[in-house]
C-alpha positions as a Python dict, from the first residue, in 0.01 Angstrom:
ca = {
    (1, 'M'): (0, 0, 0),
    (2, 'K'): (-306, -180, -133),
    (3, 'V'): (-359, -549, -64),
    (4, 'V'): (-623, -805, -153),
    (5, 'V'): (-726, -1022, 139),
    (6, 'H'): (-907, -1350, 76),
    (7, 'V'): (-1074, -1458, 400),
    (8, 'D'): (-1274, -1761, 502),
    (9, 'G'): (-1411, -1934, 805),
    (10, 'G'): (-1574, -2267, 850),
    (11, 'A'): (-1715, -2507, 1106),
    (12, 'R'): (-1746, -2883, 1087),
    (13, 'G'): (-2097, -2914, 1214),
    (14, 'N'): (-2292, -2596, 1271),
    (15, 'P'): (-2190, -2525, 1540),
    (16, 'G'): (-1879, -2739, 1558),
    (17, 'P'): (-1499, -2719, 1560),
    (18, 'A'): (-1420, -2404, 1365),
    (19, 'A'): (-1129, -2218, 1209),
    (20, 'A'): (-1047, -1900, 1020),
    (21, 'G'): (-805, -1838, 735),
    (22, 'A'): (-671, -1541, 541),
    (23, 'V'): (-443, -1493, 242),
    (24, 'V'): (-295, -1146, 181),
    (25, 'S'): (-172, -1072, -170),
    (26, 'T'): (-71, -784, -391),
    (27, 'P'): (-329, -657, -641),
    (28, 'A'): (-134, -859, -904),
    (29, 'G'): (-197, -1177, -705),
    (30, 'D'): (143, -1239, -542),
    (31, 'V'): (87, -1386, -194),
    (32, 'I'): (271, -1187, 75),
    (33, 'A'): (125, -1343, 390),
    (34, 'D'): (-121, -1598, 514),
    (35, 'A'): (-265, -1685, 851),
    (36, 'S'): (-500, -1937, 1004),
    (37, 'E'): (-629, -2019, 1349),
    (38, 'T'): (-866, -2256, 1518),
    (39, 'I'): (-1138, -2076, 1713),
    (40, 'G'): (-1301, -2351, 1917),
    (41, 'V'): (-1665, -2440, 1866),
    (42, 'A'): (-1854, -2185, 1655),
    (43, 'T'): (-2111, -2152, 1379),
    (44, 'N'): (-2013, -2104, 1017),
    (45, 'N'): (-2117, -1739, 1026),
    (46, 'V'): (-1913, -1666, 1340),
    (47, 'A'): (-1615, -1839, 1175),
    (48, 'E'): (-1659, -1625, 862),
    (49, 'Y'): (-1641, -1308, 1075),
    (50, 'R'): (-1336, -1444, 1259),
    (51, 'G'): (-1173, -1501, 918),
    (52, 'L'): (-1248, -1142, 823),
    (53, 'L'): (-1097, -1012, 1149),
    (54, 'L'): (-788, -1232, 1104),
    (55, 'G'): (-740, -1105, 749),
    (56, 'L'): (-776, -741, 850),
    (57, 'R'): (-532, -787, 1139),
    (58, 'T'): (-279, -954, 908),
    (59, 'A'): (-314, -679, 644),
    (60, 'R'): (-267, -410, 909),
    (61, 'E'): (46, -585, 1040),
    (62, 'M'): (182, -581, 681),
    (63, 'G'): (136, -202, 674),
    (64, 'A'): (-151, -195, 425),
    (65, 'S'): (-339, 132, 390),
    (66, 'E'): (-602, 0, 149),
    (67, 'V'): (-768, -340, 160),
    (68, 'E'): (-994, -525, -82),
    (69, 'V'): (-1156, -810, 109),
    (70, 'V'): (-1280, -1113, -83),
    (71, 'N'): (-1482, -1384, 92),
    (72, 'D'): (-1735, -1651, 5),
    (73, 'S'): (-1996, -1538, 259),
    (74, 'E'): (-2256, -1317, 96),
    (75, 'L'): (-2414, -1266, 441),
    (76, 'V'): (-2097, -1121, 596),
    (77, 'A'): (-2017, -907, 290),
    (78, 'K'): (-2368, -760, 281),
    (79, 'Q'): (-2377, -702, 658),
    (80, 'V'): (-2042, -519, 652),
    (81, 'N'): (-2151, -314, 349),
    (82, 'G'): (-2472, -223, 532),
    (83, 'T'): (-2707, -395, 286),
    (84, 'Y'): (-2824, -647, 547),
    (85, 'K'): (-2901, -581, 912),
    (86, 'V'): (-2723, -786, 1177),
    (87, 'K'): (-3002, -955, 1373),
    (88, 'H'): (-2830, -1244, 1554),
    (89, 'T'): (-2691, -1146, 1894),
    (90, 'D'): (-2372, -1354, 1853),
    (91, 'M'): (-2294, -1167, 1532),
    (92, 'K'): (-2337, -810, 1656),
    (93, 'P'): (-2004, -781, 1845),
    (94, 'L'): (-1817, -943, 1554),
    (95, 'H'): (-1981, -707, 1306),
    (96, 'A'): (-1889, -408, 1526),
    (97, 'A'): (-1530, -536, 1558),
    (98, 'A'): (-1506, -571, 1179),
    (99, 'L'): (-1625, -213, 1124),
    (100, 'R'): (-1372, -88, 1384),
    (101, 'A'): (-1092, -283, 1214),
    (102, 'L'): (-1186, -144, 873),
    (103, 'R'): (-1149, 211, 1007),
    (104, 'D'): (-772, 144, 1030),
    (105, 'F'): (-756, 159, 650),
    (106, 'E'): (-775, 467, 426),
    (107, 'R'): (-991, 274, 181),
    (108, 'W'): (-1162, -64, 192),
    (109, 'S'): (-1408, -279, 5),
    (110, 'I'): (-1559, -621, 66),
    (111, 'R'): (-1727, -854, -181),
    (112, 'S'): (-1831, -1216, -192),
    (113, 'V'): (-1731, -1462, -461),
    (114, 'P'): (-1813, -1829, -525),
    (115, 'R'): (-1620, -2066, -296),
    (116, 'A'): (-1406, -2190, -590),
    (117, 'Q'): (-1265, -1836, -625),
    (118, 'N'): (-1166, -1837, -257),
    (119, 'A'): (-987, -2173, -257),
    (120, 'D'): (-660, -2067, -89),
    (121, 'A'): (-831, -1921, 218),
    (122, 'D'): (-1066, -2220, 231),
    (123, 'A'): (-765, -2456, 222),
    (124, 'L'): (-611, -2276, 524),
    (125, 'V'): (-934, -2324, 721),
    (126, 'N'): (-936, -2696, 643),
    (127, 'Q'): (-565, -2735, 725),
    (128, 'A'): (-621, -2570, 1065),
    (129, 'L'): (-920, -2796, 1135),
    (130, 'D'): (-731, -3108, 1025),
    (131, 'S'): (-433, -3017, 1247),
    (132, 'A'): (-657, -2955, 1546),
    (133, 'A'): (-832, -3290, 1498),
    (134, 'H'): (-507, -3489, 1542),
}
């Protein structure tokens, strides 16, 4: 089964209170699952990786064998694709965890899109942050 996973992460302040969100859908766009979590204080980039890991975990739990990951972080997409090196020490274990998680799938791809094309995952991040703030 192939799924499309929109993932996002964000921090209010950098670093600041952070959260991750993921929306799993069919290739036709029907949403079959979503997930979000607060992750404590983190940077935006750490939160983006945590969103990726949350999305991959959710897709695996749904039984997906192929995953197309869509995010709005060009940095994370290019690091996972191997175009950019991971230089920051906080990012190396998250990058390694993402590559391990991707090995659970027969096929995978990751690409970045403008934030407006990732609105559902972004909304989950903001909902999680708003809930945690109350």
